[in-house]
N, CA, C and O atoms as CSV, one atom per row, in Angstrom:
chain,resi,resn,atom,element,x,y,z
A,1,MET,N,N,28.915,21.708,-19.622
A,1,MET,CA,C,28.709,21.212,-18.273
A,1,MET,C,C,27.499,21.890,-17.632
A,1,MET,O,O,26.708,21.256,-16.935
A,2,ARG,N,N,27.375,23.204,-17.887
A,2,ARG,CA,C,26.276,23.955,-17.291
A,2,ARG,C,C,24.933,23.468,-17.818
A,2,ARG,O,O,23.980,23.336,-17.050
A,3,GLY,N,N,24.845,23.199,-19.120
A,3,GLY,CA,C,23.620,22.684,-19.719
A,3,GLY,C,C,23.281,21.303,-19.200
A,3,GLY,O,O,22.113,20.949,-19.038
A,4,ASN,N,N,24.318,20.531,-18.943
A,4,ASN,CA,C,24.149,19.192,-18.397
A,4,ASN,C,C,23.506,19.246,-17.008
A,4,ASN,O,O,22.609,18.461,-16.700
A,5,MET,N,N,23.973,20.178,-16.176
A,5,MET,CA,C,23.439,20.336,-14.824
A,5,MET,C,C,21.994,20.823,-14.889
A,5,MET,O,O,21.148,20.364,-14.122
A,6,LYS,N,N,21.714,21.737,-15.790
A,6,LYS,CA,C,20.356,22.269,-15.948
A,6,LYS,C,C,19.413,21.138,-16.386
A,6,LYS,O,O,18.294,21.026,-15.884
A,7,ASN,N,N,19.868,20.315,-17.311
A,7,ASN,CA,C,19.086,19.185,-17.786
A,7,ASN,C,C,18.832,18.184,-16.649
A,7,ASN,O,O,17.727,17.657,-16.513
A,8,MET,N,N,19.858,17.930,-15.843
A,8,MET,CA,C,19.707,17.003,-14.731
A,8,MET,C,C,18.706,17.559,-13.710
A,8,MET,O,O,17.916,16.798,-13.152
A,9,MET,N,N,18.729,18.853,-13.463
A,9,MET,CA,C,17.789,19.470,-12.520
A,9,MET,C,C,16.353,19.342,-13.044
A,9,MET,O,O,15.430,19.083,-12.271
A,10,LYS,N,N,16.169,19.521,-14.338
A,10,LYS,CA,C,14.833,19.365,-14.929
A,10,LYS,C,C,14.348,17.930,-14.763
A,10,LYS,O,O,13.186,17.699,-14.428
A,11,GLN,N,N,15.231,16.971,-14.994
A,11,GLN,CA,C,14.872,15.565,-14.830
A,11,GLN,C,C,14.497,15.255,-13.382
A,11,GLN,O,O,13.546,14.516,-13.128
A,12,MET,N,N,15.244,15.819,-12.440
A,12,MET,CA,C,14.954,15.603,-11.016
A,12,MET,C,C,13.598,16.215,-10.648
A,12,MET,O,O,12.832,15.609,-9.898
A,13,GLN,N,N,13.302,17.383,-11.157
A,13,GLN,CA,C,12.019,18.029,-10.868
A,13,GLN,C,C,10.864,17.208,-11.439
A,13,GLN,O,O,9.828,17.049,-10.794
A,14,LYS,N,N,11.049,16.691,-12.647
A,14,LYS,CA,C,10.010,15.855,-13.252
A,14,LYS,C,C,9.809,14.585,-12.437
A,14,LYS,O,O,8.676,14.177,-12.184
A,15,MET,N,N,10.921,13.957,-12.023
A,15,MET,CA,C,10.823,12.742,-11.236
A,15,MET,C,C,10.114,13.020,-9.905
A,15,MET,O,O,9.299,12.216,-9.454
A,16,GLN,N,N,10.424,14.151,-9.286
A,16,GLN,CA,C,9.792,14.513,-8.020
A,16,GLN,C,C,8.287,14.704,-8.210
A,16,GLN,O,O,7.493,14.281,-7.370
A,17,LYS,N,N,7.907,15.331,-9.294
A,17,LYS,CA,C,6.488,15.538,-9.601
A,17,LYS,C,C,5.797,14.197,-9.862
A,17,LYS,O,O,4.689,13.959,-9.381
A,18,ASP,N,N,6.453,13.329,-10.623
A,18,ASP,CA,C,5.902,12.005,-10.912
A,18,ASP,C,C,5.765,11.173,-9.631
A,18,ASP,O,O,4.779,10.456,-9.457
A,19,MET,N,N,6.750,11.269,-8.740
A,19,MET,CA,C,6.701,10.540,-7.475
A,19,MET,C,C,5.514,11.001,-6.637
A,19,MET,O,O,4.796,10.180,-6.067
A,20,ALA,N,N,5.310,12.309,-6.562
A,20,ALA,CA,C,4.194,12.846,-5.781
A,20,ALA,C,C,2.862,12.374,-6.354
A,20,ALA,O,O,1.943,12.034,-5.608
A,21,SER,N,N,2.764,12.354,-7.672
A,21,SER,CA,C,1.541,11.894,-8.325
A,21,SER,C,C,1.302,10.409,-8.055
A,21,SER,O,O,0.179,10.003,-7.756
A,22,SER,N,N,2.344,9.612,-8.159
A,22,SER,CA,C,2.234,8.177,-7.900
A,22,SER,C,C,1.863,7.916,-6.442
A,22,SER,O,O,1.051,7.037,-6.152
A,23,GLN,N,N,2.459,8.682,-5.524
A,23,GLN,CA,C,2.149,8.506,-4.104
A,23,GLN,C,C,0.687,8.845,-3.830
A,23,GLN,O,O,0.025,8.154,-3.055
A,24,GLU,N,N,0.181,9.897,-4.456
A,24,GLU,CA,C,-1.218,10.279,-4.259
A,24,GLU,C,C,-2.159,9.194,-4.792
A,24,GLU,O,O,-3.155,8.865,-4.149
A,25,GLU,N,N,-1.847,8.648,-5.951
A,25,GLU,CA,C,-2.659,7.555,-6.502
A,25,GLU,C,C,-2.634,6.348,-5.573
A,25,GLU,O,O,-3.663,5.716,-5.334
A,26,LEU,N,N,-1.467,6.039,-5.059
A,26,LEU,CA,C,-1.329,4.918,-4.126
A,26,LEU,C,C,-2.140,5.177,-2.858
A,26,LEU,O,O,-2.818,4.276,-2.365
A,27,ASN,N,N,-2.078,6.382,-2.335
A,27,ASN,CA,C,-2.814,6.728,-1.120
A,27,ASN,C,C,-4.320,6.561,-1.302
A,27,ASN,O,O,-5.026,6.201,-0.360
A,28,GLN,N,N,-4.805,6.819,-2.501
A,28,GLN,CA,C,-6.239,6.741,-2.761
A,28,GLN,C,C,-6.695,5.329,-3.153
A,28,GLN,O,O,-7.893,5.066,-3.252
A,29,SER,N,N,-5.749,4.438,-3.373
A,29,SER,CA,C,-6.099,3.063,-3.716
A,29,SER,C,C,-6.730,2.368,-2.515
A,29,SER,O,O,-6.477,2.732,-1.366
A,30,VAL,N,N,-7.548,1.368,-2.796
A,30,VAL,CA,C,-8.229,0.612,-1.743
A,30,VAL,C,C,-7.769,-0.841,-1.809
A,30,VAL,O,O,-7.689,-1.432,-2.886
A,31,PHE,N,N,-7.469,-1.404,-0.643
A,31,PHE,CA,C,-6.978,-2.771,-0.535
A,31,PHE,C,C,-7.849,-3.522,0.462
A,31,PHE,O,O,-8.239,-2.973,1.492
A,32,THR,N,N,-8.152,-4.776,0.153
A,32,THR,CA,C,-8.982,-5.584,1.048
A,32,THR,C,C,-8.279,-6.884,1.384
A,32,THR,O,O,-7.918,-7.663,0.501
A,33,GLY,N,N,-8.092,-7.103,2.679
A,33,GLY,CA,C,-7.524,-8.350,3.165
A,33,GLY,C,C,-8.650,-9.249,3.623
A,33,GLY,O,O,-9.632,-8.779,4.197
A,34,VAL,N,N,-8.514,-10.534,3.373
A,34,VAL,CA,C,-9.572,-11.480,3.733
A,34,VAL,C,C,-8.986,-12.642,4.524
A,34,VAL,O,O,-7.792,-12.935,4.468
A,35,ALA,N,N,-9.879,-13.286,5.259
A,35,ALA,CA,C,-9.487,-14.481,6.002
A,35,ALA,C,C,-10.612,-15.496,5.930
A,35,ALA,O,O,-11.786,-15.160,6.084
A,36,ASN,N,N,-10.241,-16.714,5.699
A,36,ASN,CA,C,-11.155,-17.854,5.753
A,36,ASN,C,C,-12.403,-17.653,4.890
A,36,ASN,O,O,-13.523,-17.570,5.395
A,37,ASP,N,N,-12.183,-17.578,3.596
A,37,ASP,CA,C,-13.300,-17.437,2.639
A,37,ASP,C,C,-14.198,-16.244,2.960
A,37,ASP,O,O,-15.423,-16.365,2.972
A,38,ASP,N,N,-13.596,-15.123,3.212
A,38,ASP,CA,C,-14.315,-13.862,3.434
A,38,ASP,C,C,-15.108,-13.811,4.739
A,38,ASP,O,O,-15.999,-12.973,4.878
A,39,LEU,N,N,-14.807,-14.684,5.693
A,39,LEU,CA,C,-15.482,-14.564,6.994
A,39,LEU,C,C,-15.122,-13.236,7.647
A,39,LEU,O,O,-15.927,-12.636,8.360
A,40,VAL,N,N,-13.889,-12.788,7.388
A,40,VAL,CA,C,-13.437,-11.482,7.866
A,40,VAL,C,C,-12.808,-10.750,6.694
A,40,VAL,O,O,-11.979,-11.306,5.974
A,41,LYS,N,N,-13.208,-9.493,6.507
A,41,LYS,CA,C,-12.617,-8.629,5.491
A,41,LYS,C,C,-12.221,-7.318,6.162
A,41,LYS,O,O,-12.985,-6.747,6.939
A,42,ILE,N,N,-11.026,-6.857,5.850
A,42,ILE,CA,C,-10.565,-5.568,6.341
A,42,ILE,C,C,-10.116,-4.760,5.132
A,42,ILE,O,O,-9.299,-5.218,4.333
A,43,THR,N,N,-10.657,-3.556,5.007
A,43,THR,CA,C,-10.344,-2.691,3.876
A,43,THR,C,C,-9.612,-1.448,4.376
A,43,THR,O,O,-10.077,-0.750,5.277
A,44,LEU,N,N,-8.460,-1.193,3.769
A,44,LEU,CA,C,-7.645,-0.021,4.079
A,44,LEU,C,C,-7.357,0.736,2.798
A,44,LEU,O,O,-7.449,0.178,1.705
A,45,ASP,N,N,-7.007,2.010,2.934
A,45,ASP,CA,C,-6.511,2.731,1.765
A,45,ASP,C,C,-4.987,2.667,1.782
A,45,ASP,O,O,-4.394,2.073,2.682
A,46,GLY,N,N,-4.370,3.270,0.800
A,46,GLY,CA,C,-2.914,3.216,0.678
A,46,GLY,C,C,-2.175,3.914,1.804
A,46,GLY,O,O,-0.979,3.692,1.993
A,47,LYS,N,N,-2.878,4.758,2.556
A,47,LYS,CA,C,-2.272,5.420,3.721
A,47,LYS,C,C,-2.440,4.584,4.978
A,47,LYS,O,O,-2.075,5.006,6.075
A,48,ARG,N,N,-3.000,3.388,4.803
A,48,ARG,CA,C,-3.256,2.437,5.889
A,48,ARG,C,C,-4.356,2.900,6.838
A,48,ARG,O,O,-4.380,2.520,8.009
A,49,GLU,N,N,-5.258,3.720,6.326
A,49,GLU,CA,C,-6.418,4.134,7.107
A,49,GLU,C,C,-7.537,3.129,6.885
A,49,GLU,O,O,-7.812,2.728,5.754
A,50,VAL,N,N,-8.181,2.726,7.977
A,50,VAL,CA,C,-9.240,1.725,7.908
A,50,VAL,C,C,-10.472,2.317,7.251
A,50,VAL,O,O,-10.972,3.366,7.658
A,51,LYS,N,N,-10.952,1.629,6.229
A,51,LYS,CA,C,-12.162,2.051,5.519
A,51,LYS,C,C,-13.352,1.174,5.892
A,51,LYS,O,O,-14.491,1.641,5.915
A,52,ALA,N,N,-13.086,-0.107,6.185
A,52,ALA,CA,C,-14.182,-1.004,6.546
A,52,ALA,C,C,-13.631,-2.259,7.212
A,52,ALA,O,O,-12.527,-2.717,6.915
A,53,VAL,N,N,-14.436,-2.798,8.120
A,53,VAL,CA,C,-14.180,-4.098,8.730
A,53,VAL,C,C,-15.495,-4.864,8.641
A,53,VAL,O,O,-16.527,-4.414,9.139
A,54,GLU,N,N,-15.440,-6.020,8.006
A,54,GLU,CA,C,-16.646,-6.827,7.849
A,54,GLU,C,C,-16.418,-8.195,8.486
A,54,GLU,O,O,-15.416,-8.860,8.226
A,55,ILE,N,N,-17.369,-8.599,9.323
A,55,ILE,CA,C,-17.323,-9.914,9.956
A,55,ILE,C,C,-18.656,-10.587,9.658
A,55,ILE,O,O,-19.720,-10.066,9.994
A,56,LYS,N,N,-18.583,-11.748,9.026
A,56,LYS,CA,C,-19.810,-12.464,8.661
A,56,LYS,C,C,-20.578,-12.895,9.908
A,56,LYS,O,O,-19.998,-13.265,10.928
A,57,GLU,N,N,-21.869,-12.834,9.791
A,57,GLU,CA,C,-22.752,-13.204,10.906
A,57,GLU,C,C,-22.493,-14.627,11.396
A,57,GLU,O,O,-22.538,-14.893,12.598
A,58,GLU,N,N,-22.224,-15.536,10.468
A,58,GLU,CA,C,-21.996,-16.931,10.863
A,58,GLU,C,C,-20.785,-17.067,11.791
A,58,GLU,O,O,-20.763,-17.937,12.662
A,59,LEU,N,N,-19.788,-16.216,11.604
A,59,LEU,CA,C,-18.625,-16.234,12.492
A,59,LEU,C,C,-19.004,-15.700,13.871
A,59,LEU,O,O,-18.558,-16.222,14.893
A,60,MET,N,N,-19.814,-14.675,13.888
A,60,MET,CA,C,-20.256,-14.110,15.170
A,60,MET,C,C,-21.096,-15.128,15.947
A,60,MET,O,O,-21.005,-15.218,17.171
A,61,GLU,N,N,-21.906,-15.883,15.224
A,61,GLU,CA,C,-22.770,-16.876,15.868
A,61,GLU,C,C,-21.982,-18.025,16.490
A,61,GLU,O,O,-22.471,-18.698,17.397
A,62,MET,N,N,-20.766,-18.248,16.004
A,62,MET,CA,C,-19.928,-19.310,16.569
A,62,MET,C,C,-19.507,-18.979,17.998
A,62,MET,O,O,-19.223,-19.869,18.800
A,63,ASN,N,N,-19.472,-17.693,18.297
A,63,ASN,CA,C,-19.101,-17.231,19.633
A,63,ASN,C,C,-17.724,-17.761,20.053
A,63,ASN,O,O,-17.509,-18.144,21.202
A,64,ASP,N,N,-16.807,-17.769,19.088
A,64,ASP,CA,C,-15.446,-18.249,19.325
A,64,ASP,C,C,-14.498,-17.049,19.218
A,64,ASP,O,O,-14.066,-16.677,18.127
A,65,HIS,N,N,-14.190,-16.464,20.355
A,65,HIS,CA,C,-13.381,-15.252,20.383
A,65,HIS,C,C,-11.973,-15.471,19.834
A,65,HIS,O,O,-11.437,-14.622,19.121
A,66,GLU,N,N,-11.388,-16.601,20.167
A,66,GLU,CA,C,-10.033,-16.886,19.674
A,66,GLU,C,C,-10.008,-16.990,18.155
A,66,GLU,O,O,-9.103,-16.461,17.510
A,67,LEU,N,N,-10.986,-17.660,17.590
A,67,LEU,CA,C,-11.065,-17.776,16.135
A,67,LEU,C,C,-11.249,-16.401,15.505
A,67,LEU,O,O,-10.594,-16.081,14.513
A,68,LEU,N,N,-12.126,-15.594,16.069
A,68,LEU,CA,C,-12.354,-14.245,15.557
A,68,LEU,C,C,-11.067,-13.425,15.599
A,68,LEU,O,O,-10.720,-12.759,14.625
A,69,GLU,N,N,-10.372,-13.474,16.712
A,69,GLU,CA,C,-9.112,-12.737,16.836
A,69,GLU,C,C,-8.102,-13.209,15.800
A,69,GLU,O,O,-7.429,-12.392,15.172
A,70,ASP,N,N,-7.991,-14.520,15.617
A,70,ASP,CA,C,-7.048,-15.074,14.641
A,70,ASP,C,C,-7.393,-14.628,13.223
A,70,ASP,O,O,-6.504,-14.262,12.455
A,71,LEU,N,N,-8.671,-14.657,12.874
A,71,LEU,CA,C,-9.082,-14.279,11.515
A,71,LEU,C,C,-8.901,-12.790,11.259
A,71,LEU,O,O,-8.558,-12.390,10.146
A,72,VAL,N,N,-9.127,-11.970,12.270
A,72,VAL,CA,C,-8.873,-10.528,12.118
A,72,VAL,C,C,-7.390,-10.302,11.883
A,72,VAL,O,O,-7.008,-9.496,11.035
A,73,GLN,N,N,-6.564,-11.002,12.623
A,73,GLN,CA,C,-5.119,-10.872,12.459
A,73,GLN,C,C,-4.678,-11.322,11.061
A,73,GLN,O,O,-3.841,-10.671,10.437
A,74,ILE,N,N,-5.230,-12.415,10.577
A,74,ILE,CA,C,-4.889,-12.918,9.237
A,74,ILE,C,C,-5.316,-11.912,8.165
A,74,ILE,O,O,-4.545,-11.622,7.251
A,75,ALA,N,N,-6.525,-11.381,8.268
A,75,ALA,CA,C,-7.016,-10.418,7.282
A,75,ALA,C,C,-6.186,-9.140,7.312
A,75,ALA,O,O,-5.886,-8.564,6.266
A,76,LEU,N,N,-5.818,-8.701,8.504
A,76,LEU,CA,C,-5.005,-7.492,8.628
A,76,LEU,C,C,-3.621,-7.694,8.022
A,76,LEU,O,O,-3.112,-6.827,7.312
A,77,LYS,N,N,-3.022,-8.836,8.306
A,77,LYS,CA,C,-1.706,-9.135,7.719
A,77,LYS,C,C,-1.806,-9.191,6.191
A,77,LYS,O,O,-0.919,-8.704,5.490
A,78,ASP,N,N,-2.874,-9.779,5.686
A,78,ASP,CA,C,-3.087,-9.878,4.248
A,78,ASP,C,C,-3.163,-8.498,3.601
A,78,ASP,O,O,-2.495,-8.250,2.597
A,79,VAL,N,N,-3.956,-7.614,4.156
A,79,VAL,CA,C,-4.125,-6.290,3.550
A,79,VAL,C,C,-2.847,-5.460,3.663
A,79,VAL,O,O,-2.503,-4.736,2.729
A,80,LEU,N,N,-2.146,-5.553,4.778
A,80,LEU,CA,C,-0.894,-4.805,4.920
A,80,LEU,C,C,0.172,-5.310,3.957
A,80,LEU,O,O,0.953,-4.519,3.428
A,81,THR,N,N,0.210,-6.611,3.726
A,81,THR,CA,C,1.148,-7.180,2.753
A,81,THR,C,C,0.835,-6.662,1.353
A,81,THR,O,O,1.744,-6.319,0.597
A,82,GLN,N,N,-0.448,-6.606,1.008
A,82,GLN,CA,C,-0.844,-6.070,-0.303
A,82,GLN,C,C,-0.384,-4.625,-0.471
A,82,GLN,O,O,0.137,-4.251,-1.521
A,83,ILE,N,N,-0.577,-3.820,0.566
A,83,ILE,CA,C,-0.173,-2.415,0.502
A,83,ILE,C,C,1.339,-2.307,0.352
A,83,ILE,O,O,1.825,-1.520,-0.460
A,84,ASP,N,N,2.081,-3.085,1.124
A,84,ASP,CA,C,3.542,-3.059,1.031
A,84,ASP,C,C,4.017,-3.453,-0.359
A,84,ASP,O,O,4.913,-2.817,-0.915
A,85,GLN,N,N,3.424,-4.497,-0.922
A,85,GLN,CA,C,3.828,-4.951,-2.257
A,85,GLN,C,C,3.515,-3.904,-3.319
A,85,GLN,O,O,4.334,-3.645,-4.201
A,86,GLU,N,N,2.343,-3.306,-3.235
A,86,GLU,CA,C,1.970,-2.286,-4.224
A,86,GLU,C,C,2.839,-1.039,-4.063
A,86,GLU,O,O,3.224,-0.419,-5.055
A,87,THR,N,N,3.146,-0.674,-2.832
A,87,THR,CA,C,4.016,0.480,-2.588
A,87,THR,C,C,5.392,0.237,-3.191
A,87,THR,O,O,5.959,1.125,-3.828
A,88,GLU,N,N,5.927,-0.952,-2.994
A,88,GLU,CA,C,7.233,-1.285,-3.564
A,88,GLU,C,C,7.182,-1.256,-5.089
A,88,GLU,O,O,8.103,-0.763,-5.741
A,89,LYS,N,N,6.099,-1.786,-5.651
A,89,LYS,CA,C,5.961,-1.816,-7.105
A,89,LYS,C,C,5.863,-0.397,-7.674
A,89,LYS,O,O,6.521,-0.074,-8.664
A,90,VAL,N,N,5.055,0.430,-7.057
A,90,VAL,CA,C,4.805,1.781,-7.580
A,90,VAL,C,C,5.960,2.732,-7.272
A,90,VAL,O,O,6.442,3.436,-8.159
A,91,MET,N,N,6.400,2.752,-6.023
A,91,MET,CA,C,7.414,3.724,-5.624
A,91,MET,C,C,8.832,3.197,-5.830
A,91,MET,O,O,9.775,3.980,-5.942
A,92,GLY,N,N,8.982,1.894,-5.879
A,92,GLY,CA,C,10.305,1.312,-6.058
A,92,GLY,C,C,10.962,1.705,-7.361
A,92,GLY,O,O,12.187,1.763,-7.457
A,93,LYS,N,N,10.140,1.975,-8.371
A,93,LYS,CA,C,10.736,2.356,-9.658
A,93,LYS,C,C,11.484,3.675,-9.551
A,93,LYS,O,O,12.386,3.939,-10.346
A,94,TYR,N,N,11.125,4.501,-8.587
A,94,TYR,CA,C,11.834,5.772,-8.393
A,94,TYR,C,C,13.091,5.582,-7.563
A,94,TYR,O,O,14.136,6.147,-7.887
A,95,THR,N,N,13.008,4.805,-6.512
A,95,THR,CA,C,14.165,4.643,-5.636
A,95,THR,C,C,15.157,3.617,-6.169
A,95,THR,O,O,16.366,3.799,-6.024
A,96,ASN,N,N,14.667,2.541,-6.784
A,96,ASN,CA,C,15.570,1.501,-7.282
A,96,ASN,C,C,16.341,1.945,-8.512
A,96,ASN,O,O,17.485,1.535,-8.711
A,97,ASP,N,N,15.730,2.774,-9.330
A,97,ASP,CA,C,16.380,3.207,-10.566
A,97,ASP,C,C,17.147,4.515,-10.405
A,97,ASP,O,O,17.662,5.056,-11.383
A,98,LEU,N,N,17.225,5.018,-9.199
A,98,LEU,CA,C,17.912,6.269,-8.950
A,98,LEU,C,C,19.416,6.032,-9.097
A,98,LEU,O,O,20.039,5.373,-8.266
A,99,ASN,N,N,19.966,6.568,-10.142
A,99,ASN,CA,C,21.378,6.382,-10.419
A,99,ASN,C,C,21.954,7.733,-10.827
A,99,ASN,O,O,22.132,8.023,-12.010
A,100,ILE,N,N,22.237,8.541,-9.827
A,100,ILE,CA,C,22.731,9.899,-10.102
A,100,ILE,C,C,24.178,9.971,-9.646
A,100,ILE,O,O,24.485,9.696,-8.486
A,101,PRO,N,N,25.064,10.342,-10.557
A,101,PRO,CA,C,26.482,10.476,-10.174
A,101,PRO,C,C,26.640,11.490,-9.051
A,101,PRO,O,O,26.044,12.567,-9.077
A,102,GLY,N,N,27.445,11.130,-8.074
A,102,GLY,CA,C,27.727,12.062,-6.986
A,102,GLY,C,C,26.783,11.936,-5.809
A,102,GLY,O,O,26.983,12.600,-4.792
A,103,PHE,N,N,25.739,11.087,-5.918
A,103,PHE,CA,C,24.810,10.917,-4.797
A,103,PHE,C,C,24.974,9.550,-4.211
A,103,PHE,O,O,24.283,9.202,-3.253
């Protein structure tokens, strides 16, 4: 029983180390959300920090504030959805497969 507990603790420590490594890789990943054929692009990292916002000149020349606001919102939603999906894919393997007796 004692060896079993020691083995389980080693597995937990390895999983914790792997989770931290995966989280760091995710944080450093770059995601780009787009709207309307790249008229608006918003780039965030995995920590959801803004890295870039690009608005095509042709959109600015339209002088349509409502359209600009809508496209920024669409691009932002797109990039946040990408981050959420990748986070679930990368980190979900740790939380979804967690099957420890007694927890």
